[in-house]
C-alpha positions as CSV (number, residue, x, y, z in Angstrom):
1,X,0.0,0.0,0.0
2,X,1.0,3.6,-0.3
3,X,2.9,5.3,2.5
4,X,0.5,7.7,4.3
5,X,3.4,10.0,5.1
6,X,4.1,10.3,1.4
7,X,0.5,11.3,0.8
8,X,0.8,14.0,3.5
9,X,4.1,15.4,2.3
10,X,3.6,15.1,-1.5
11,X,-0.2,14.9,-2.1
12,X,-0.2,16.5,-5.6
13,X,2.7,14.3,-6.8
14,X,0.9,11.2,-5.7
15,X,-2.4,12.3,-7.2
16,X,-0.8,13.2,-10.5
17,X,0.9,9.8,-10.6
18,X,-2.4,8.0,-9.8
19,X,-4.3,10.1,-12.3
20,X,-2.2,8.5,-15.0
21,X,-3.9,5.2,-14.1
22,X,-7.5,6.5,-13.6
23,X,-8.8,9.9,-12.8
24,X,-11.2,8.7,-10.0
25,X,-8.2,7.7,-7.9
26,X,-7.6,11.4,-7.1
27,X,-10.8,11.6,-5.2
28,X,-9.8,8.5,-3.2
29,X,-6.5,10.2,-2.2
30,X,-8.4,13.3,-1.1
31,X,-10.7,11.2,1.0
32,X,-7.7,9.5,2.6
33,X,-6.1,12.9,3.4
34,X,-9.4,14.2,4.8
35,X,-9.8,11.2,7.1
36,X,-6.2,11.3,8.1
37,X,-6.6,15.0,9.1
38,X,-9.7,14.2,11.1
39,X,-7.9,11.3,12.8
40,X,-4.9,13.4,13.8
41,X,-7.2,16.2,15.1
42,X,-9.1,13.6,17.2
43,X,-5.9,12.1,18.6
44,X,-4.7,15.6,19.6
45,X,-8.0,16.2,21.5
46,X,-8.0,12.8,23.1
47,X,-4.4,13.2,24.2
48,X,-5.2,16.5,25.9
49,X,-8.2,14.9,27.6
50,X,-6.0,12.0,28.8
51,X,-3.5,14.4,30.2
52,X,-6.2,16.3,32.0
53,X,-7.5,13.0,33.4
54,X,-4.0,12.1,34.7
55,X,-3.7,15.5,36.3
56,X,-7.1,15.1,38.0
57,X,-6.2,11.6,39.1
58,X,-3.2,13.0,40.9
59,X,-5.3,15.8,42.4
60,X,-7.8,13.2,43.8
61,X,-4.9,11.3,45.4
62,X,-3.6,14.5,47.0
63,X,-7.0,15.6,48.2
64,X,-7.7,12.2,49.8
65,X,-4.4,12.4,51.7
66,X,-5.5,15.8,53.0
67,X,-8.9,14.5,53.9
68,X,-10.8,16.8,51.5
69,X,-13.7,16.0,49.3
70,X,-13.1,14.6,45.8
71,X,-16.7,14.1,44.5
72,X,-16.7,17.0,42.1
73,X,-13.3,16.1,40.5
74,X,-14.3,12.4,40.2
75,X,-17.6,13.4,38.5
76,X,-15.7,15.6,36.0
77,X,-13.3,12.7,35.4
78,X,-16.2,10.5,34.5
79,X,-17.4,13.0,31.9
80,X,-13.8,13.2,30.6
81,X,-13.6,9.4,30.5
82,X,-16.8,9.2,28.5
83,X,-15.5,11.7,26.1
84,X,-12.2,9.8,25.7
85,X,-14.1,6.6,25.0
86,X,-16.2,8.3,22.4
87,X,-13.2,9.8,20.6
88,X,-11.2,6.5,20.8
89,X,-14.1,4.7,19.1
90,X,-14.2,7.4,16.5
91,X,-10.4,6.9,15.8
92,X,-10.9,3.1,15.6
93,X,-13.7,3.7,13.0
94,X,-11.5,6.1,11.0
95,X,-8.5,3.6,11.2
96,X,-10.7,0.9,9.7
97,X,-11.9,3.1,6.9
98,X,-8.4,4.4,6.2
99,X,-7.1,0.8,6.0
100,X,-9.9,-0.2,3.5
101,X,-9.2,2.9,1.4
102,X,-5.4,2.4,1.3
103,X,-5.9,-1.3,0.4
104,X,-8.1,-0.2,-2.5
105,X,-5.6,2.3,-4.0
106,X,-3.1,0.9,-6.5
107,X,0.6,1.5,-6.7
108,X,1.9,4.7,-8.4
109,X,3.5,3.9,-11.8
110,X,7.1,4.9,-12.5
111,X,7.5,8.0,-14.6
112,X,8.8,6.0,-17.6
113,X,5.6,3.9,-17.8
114,X,3.6,5.1,-20.9
115,X,0.2,6.7,-20.1
116,X,-3.0,5.3,-21.6
117,X,-4.9,2.0,-22.0
118,X,-3.6,-1.3,-23.4
119,X,-3.4,0.3,-26.9
120,X,-0.5,2.4,-25.5
121,X,1.6,-0.6,-24.5
122,X,5.0,-0.2,-26.1
123,X,7.0,-2.9,-27.9
124,X,10.5,-2.7,-26.5
125,X,12.1,-5.5,-28.5
126,X,11.4,-8.5,-30.7
127,X,13.6,-11.6,-30.9
128,X,13.8,-14.5,-33.3
129,X,12.1,-15.2,-36.7
130,X,8.5,-15.9,-37.4
131,X,8.0,-19.7,-38.1
132,X,7.4,-20.4,-41.8
133,X,5.5,-23.4,-43.0
134,X,4.9,-24.9,-46.4
135,X,1.6,-26.4,-45.1
136,X,-1.3,-25.1,-43.1
137,X,-0.2,-25.3,-39.4
138,X,-2.6,-26.8,-36.9
139,X,-3.6,-25.1,-33.7
140,X,-2.2,-26.7,-30.6
141,X,-5.4,-28.3,-29.5
142,X,-5.7,-30.3,-32.7
143,X,-2.0,-31.2,-32.5
144,X,-2.5,-32.2,-28.8
145,X,-5.3,-34.5,-29.7
146,X,-3.6,-36.1,-32.7
147,X,-0.4,-36.6,-30.6
148,X,-2.6,-38.1,-27.8
149,X,-1.0,-35.7,-25.2
150,X,-3.9,-33.4,-24.5
151,X,-7.4,-34.3,-23.4
152,X,-9.7,-31.3,-23.1
153,X,-13.0,-33.2,-23.1
154,X,-12.1,-35.4,-20.0
155,X,-10.7,-32.4,-18.2
156,X,-14.0,-30.6,-18.7
157,X,-15.9,-33.7,-17.6
158,X,-14.2,-33.9,-14.3
159,X,-13.8,-30.2,-13.4
160,X,-15.5,-28.1,-16.0
161,X,-14.1,-26.0,-18.8
162,X,-10.7,-24.5,-18.3
163,X,-9.1,-27.5,-16.7
164,X,-7.1,-29.4,-19.3
165,X,-5.6,-32.9,-18.9
166,X,-2.1,-33.6,-20.2
167,X,-1.1,-37.2,-20.6
168,X,1.7,-39.3,-21.7
169,X,4.5,-37.2,-23.4
170,X,2.3,-34.1,-22.9
171,X,2.6,-34.5,-19.1
172,X,6.2,-35.4,-19.4
173,X,6.9,-32.3,-21.6
174,X,5.3,-30.0,-19.0
175,X,7.2,-31.7,-16.2
176,X,10.4,-31.4,-18.2
177,X,9.9,-27.7,-18.9
178,X,9.3,-27.0,-15.2
179,X,12.5,-28.9,-14.3
180,X,14.5,-27.2,-17.0
181,X,13.3,-23.7,-15.9
182,X,14.1,-24.4,-12.2
183,X,17.5,-25.8,-13.1
184,X,18.5,-22.7,-15.1
185,X,17.3,-20.3,-12.4
186,X,18.9,-22.1,-9.5
187,X,22.1,-23.2,-11.4
188,X,22.8,-20.1,-13.4
189,X,20.8,-17.2,-12.0
190,X,21.4,-17.7,-8.3
191,X,17.9,-18.5,-7.0
192,X,17.1,-20.7,-4.1
193,X,14.3,-23.2,-4.9
194,X,11.3,-23.3,-2.6
195,X,8.3,-25.4,-2.5
196,X,5.4,-23.5,-1.0
197,X,1.8,-24.3,0.2
198,X,-0.9,-23.9,-2.5
199,X,-3.5,-22.7,0.1
200,X,-2.8,-19.5,2.0
201,X,-4.5,-17.2,4.5
202,X,-6.5,-14.1,3.7
203,X,-3.7,-12.0,5.2
204,X,-1.2,-13.6,2.9
205,X,-3.4,-12.7,-0.1
206,X,-3.7,-9.1,1.2
207,X,0.1,-8.9,1.5
208,X,0.7,-9.1,-2.2
209,X,-2.3,-7.2,-3.3
210,X,-4.6,-10.0,-4.5
211,X,-7.2,-9.1,-1.8
212,X,-9.4,-7.3,-1.6
213,X,-9.1,-6.2,-5.2
214,X,-9.3,-9.6,-6.9
215,X,-11.6,-11.5,-4.6
216,X,-14.0,-12.4,-7.4
217,X,-11.2,-13.9,-9.5
218,X,-9.9,-16.1,-6.7
219,X,-10.9,-19.6,-5.4
220,X,-11.5,-19.9,-1.6
221,X,-12.4,-22.7,0.7
222,X,-15.4,-21.3,2.6
223,X,-14.9,-23.5,5.7
224,X,-11.3,-22.5,6.5
225,X,-11.1,-19.2,4.6
226,X,-8.0,-20.5,2.9
227,X,-7.3,-19.3,-0.6
228,X,-5.9,-21.2,-3.6
229,X,-2.9,-19.3,-4.8
230,X,-3.2,-17.5,-8.2
231,X,0.6,-17.6,-8.4
232,X,3.5,-18.8,-6.2
233,X,4.3,-15.1,-5.9
234,X,1.8,-14.9,-3.1
235,X,3.3,-17.4,-0.6
236,X,6.9,-16.7,-1.6
237,X,6.6,-12.9,-1.2
238,X,5.1,-13.5,2.3
239,X,7.8,-15.9,3.4
240,X,9.5,-13.1,5.4
241,X,6.4,-11.2,6.4
242,X,6.8,-9.3,9.7
243,X,10.5,-10.1,9.8
244,X,13.3,-7.6,10.2
245,X,16.1,-8.5,7.8
246,X,19.6,-7.1,7.7
247,X,21.1,-5.4,4.7
248,X,23.5,-8.4,4.4
249,X,20.5,-10.6,3.8
250,X,19.7,-8.8,0.5
251,X,19.2,-9.6,-2.2
252,X,17.0,-12.7,-1.5
253,X,16.1,-14.6,-4.6
254,X,13.5,-17.4,-4.7
255,X,12.4,-19.6,-7.5
256,X,9.4,-21.9,-7.0
257,X,7.1,-24.1,-9.0
258,X,3.4,-24.2,-8.3
259,X,0.0,-24.8,-9.9
260,X,-2.0,-21.6,-10.2
261,X,-5.7,-21.2,-9.7
262,X,-7.7,-18.3,-11.2
263,X,-11.4,-18.0,-11.8
264,X,-10.8,-15.4,-14.5
265,X,-14.0,-13.6,-13.6
266,X,-15.3,-11.6,-16.6
267,X,-13.2,-13.6,-19.1
268,X,-16.0,-15.9,-20.3
269,X,-15.8,-16.6,-24.0
270,X,-12.4,-14.9,-24.4
271,X,-9.6,-17.2,-25.8
272,X,-11.2,-20.3,-24.4
273,X,-9.9,-22.7,-27.0
274,X,-7.2,-25.2,-26.0
275,X,-4.6,-23.9,-23.6
276,X,-5.0,-20.2,-24.1
277,X,-7.1,-19.4,-21.0
278,X,-7.5,-21.9,-18.3
279,X,-8.4,-21.9,-14.6
280,X,-5.5,-24.1,-13.4
281,X,-2.0,-24.0,-14.9
282,X,1.6,-24.6,-13.9
283,X,4.2,-21.9,-13.5
284,X,7.7,-21.3,-12.3
285,X,7.8,-18.0,-10.4
286,X,10.8,-15.8,-9.6
287,X,10.6,-13.5,-6.6
288,X,13.3,-11.0,-5.4
289,X,13.7,-9.0,-2.2
290,X,16.0,-6.1,-3.1
291,X,17.5,-2.9,-1.7
292,X,15.3,0.1,-2.9
293,X,18.3,1.6,-4.7
294,X,18.6,-1.4,-7.0
295,X,15.0,-2.3,-7.8
296,X,14.8,-0.5,-11.1
297,X,18.0,-2.1,-12.5
298,X,16.9,-5.5,-11.1
299,X,13.8,-5.3,-13.2
300,X,16.0,-5.4,-16.2
301,X,18.0,-8.4,-14.8
302,X,14.8,-10.3,-13.9
303,X,13.2,-9.8,-17.3
304,X,16.4,-10.9,-19.0
305,X,16.4,-14.1,-16.9
306,X,13.0,-15.0,-18.3
307,X,14.0,-14.0,-21.9
308,X,17.0,-16.4,-21.8
309,X,14.6,-19.3,-21.5
310,X,12.5,-18.2,-24.5
311,X,15.6,-17.8,-26.6
312,X,17.0,-21.2,-25.6
313,X,13.6,-22.7,-26.6
314,X,13.9,-20.9,-29.9
315,X,10.5,-19.2,-29.6
316,X,9.8,-15.9,-31.4
317,X,8.9,-13.4,-28.7
318,X,8.6,-9.8,-27.9
319,X,9.0,-7.6,-24.8
320,X,6.1,-5.2,-24.0
321,X,6.3,-2.3,-21.6
322,X,2.8,-2.1,-20.2
323,X,1.0,1.3,-20.0
324,X,-0.6,2.8,-16.9
325,X,-4.1,1.7,-17.9
326,X,-2.9,-1.9,-18.4
327,X,-0.5,-2.1,-15.4
328,X,-1.3,-4.6,-12.6
329,X,-2.9,-3.2,-9.4
330,X,0.3,-3.6,-7.3
331,X,2.9,-2.9,-10.0
332,X,4.9,0.2,-10.5
333,X,6.3,-1.0,-13.9
334,X,5.9,-4.2,-15.8
335,X,7.3,-5.9,-18.9
336,X,5.3,-8.6,-20.5
337,X,7.0,-11.3,-22.6
338,X,4.8,-12.7,-25.3
339,X,5.6,-15.7,-27.4
340,X,4.2,-16.1,-30.9
341,X,1.7,-18.9,-31.6
342,X,1.7,-19.2,-35.4
343,X,-1.4,-21.4,-35.9
344,X,-3.7,-19.3,-33.8
345,X,-1.9,-16.1,-35.0
346,X,-1.6,-14.6,-31.5
347,X,1.0,-13.3,-29.2
348,X,0.6,-15.2,-25.9
349,X,1.7,-13.7,-22.6
350,X,4.2,-16.2,-21.0
351,X,5.8,-14.0,-18.4
352,X,5.0,-10.8,-16.6
353,X,8.0,-9.1,-15.0
354,X,7.2,-6.4,-12.4
355,X,8.8,-4.2,-9.8
356,X,6.3,-3.4,-7.0
357,X,8.7,-0.9,-5.3
358,X,7.7,-0.9,-1.6
359,X,4.0,-1.4,-2.2
360,X,3.8,-5.1,-1.3
361,X,6.4,-4.7,1.4
362,X,4.2,-2.2,3.3
363,X,1.3,-4.5,3.1
364,X,3.3,-7.5,4.2
365,X,5.7,-5.6,6.5
366,X,8.8,-6.7,4.8
367,X,11.7,-4.7,6.2
368,X,15.4,-4.6,6.6
369,X,17.8,-2.5,8.7
370,X,20.6,-0.9,6.7
371,X,22.9,-0.6,9.7
372,X,22.5,-1.0,13.5
373,X,22.3,2.7,13.8
374,X,19.7,3.3,11.1
375,X,16.0,2.9,11.1
376,X,14.4,-0.1,9.4
377,X,13.4,0.4,5.7
378,X,11.0,-1.5,3.5
379,X,12.5,-3.8,0.9
380,X,11.5,-3.6,-2.7
381,X,9.9,-6.7,-4.1
382,X,9.9,-7.9,-7.7
383,X,8.6,-11.0,-9.5
384,X,8.5,-12.6,-12.9
385,X,7.1,-15.7,-14.4
386,X,10.0,-17.9,-15.4
387,X,8.1,-19.2,-17.3
388,X,4.3,-19.8,-17.3
389,X,2.8,-22.9,-18.7
390,X,0.7,-24.0,-20.6
391,X,1.0,-21.2,-23.2
392,X,4.6,-22.2,-23.6
393,X,3.4,-25.7,-24.5
394,X,1.0,-24.1,-27.0
395,X,3.7,-22.0,-28.6
396,X,6.1,-24.9,-28.8
397,X,3.6,-27.3,-30.4
398,X,2.5,-24.8,-33.0
399,X,6.0,-23.4,-33.8
400,X,7.8,-26.8,-34.1
401,X,5.1,-28.8,-35.9
402,X,5.9,-30.7,-39.1
403,X,3.7,-31.6,-42.0
404,X,3.3,-35.2,-40.9
405,X,1.8,-34.0,-37.5
406,X,4.9,-34.6,-35.5
407,X,6.5,-31.9,-33.3
408,X,10.3,-31.5,-32.9
409,X,11.5,-30.4,-29.5
410,X,14.2,-27.9,-28.9
411,X,17.6,-29.4,-28.1
412,X,17.6,-28.2,-24.4
413,X,14.5,-30.3,-23.7
414,X,15.7,-33.6,-25.1
415,X,17.3,-34.8,-21.8
416,X,14.3,-33.6,-19.8
417,X,11.6,-35.2,-22.0
418,X,13.6,-38.2,-23.1
419,X,12.9,-37.8,-26.8
420,X,13.6,-35.5,-29.7
421,X,10.2,-35.5,-31.3
422,X,6.5,-36.0,-30.5
423,X,4.8,-38.2,-33.0
424,X,1.1,-38.9,-33.7
425,X,-0.5,-41.8,-31.8
């Protein structure tokens, strides 16, 4: 969440930054500042009243020692106590409203983020060549069926649409991709692998910004109020919640595989064929805790770590700088990596690489102390998909298909899948 002190000291700067996202956010900031002013005024009054009550209490003690009457002072103290209770309750109500408001205000975008809706997203780079075929390429769902590695019908039967079943070499391909991604990130990029729970508490979801904003898009167990994670970012970012790290601990780099669960509320009918939009999918996630001074340059490092995988897989891809209107709720700046799927003729998002500055850290209380003599500071958090399945599978199948229905696999996957080619059943 945003720092309330930043709002007090630089209200116009914050409002101007948020207005680049949506104009209605300015009114929310004004409401926060109004409530904050009311709260501080109430606290000033209640502190004076408590000081008066303390003085009166001492007077009562002195009068009793002198044998004098104290009824009038005690009666006045009761009135003061009632007034204190009334103001304390008012402050609690304001605190609750302030918290709800601050949780509903998104992060401020960095200045270099282009302003506008998704049509103002900017292509930063493109890598590789478009696949060329001398035959009509098949979409991945037809390839998956003919290769007997994808079963959409049975997945729909047991769980509903958006829950594909991979089998045989399809399951092995996905497992191989996950293992390959983790091996590269841990062996070459310096990440520590973690295996995290797939169910988390409400507070954990709040910590990364999923709640309350995306409650309708999340799966929850009603009995225990435990939430199925939409990404491993959620539990990994919260691993050090409420801890005070030292500067020597930074940077912290975690890589973790998990299934991801998303209801995709409002997405009905959009890209529902095959593996393009599903409710459960696998992903390797990268999360970094960084010193604030490094977070911007680390975003470039992080994005590059995801790009390396796409290049080794030989997939034609592009890097997109997302605009303010298309920026995620908690993000300050995001690059999307999109792989080309030639048969469906679409760019498929396979990684989203984001710096959250101190936004998540304030929600999850992720702090470090630079030196023993300095006050604690909030870390900066970053994350990226490294990479997300199953759109990678879709792009691979469509890009490497042959006229006979077989699919070659990139060289780096041969030891992980155990074969060089997928052939029709």
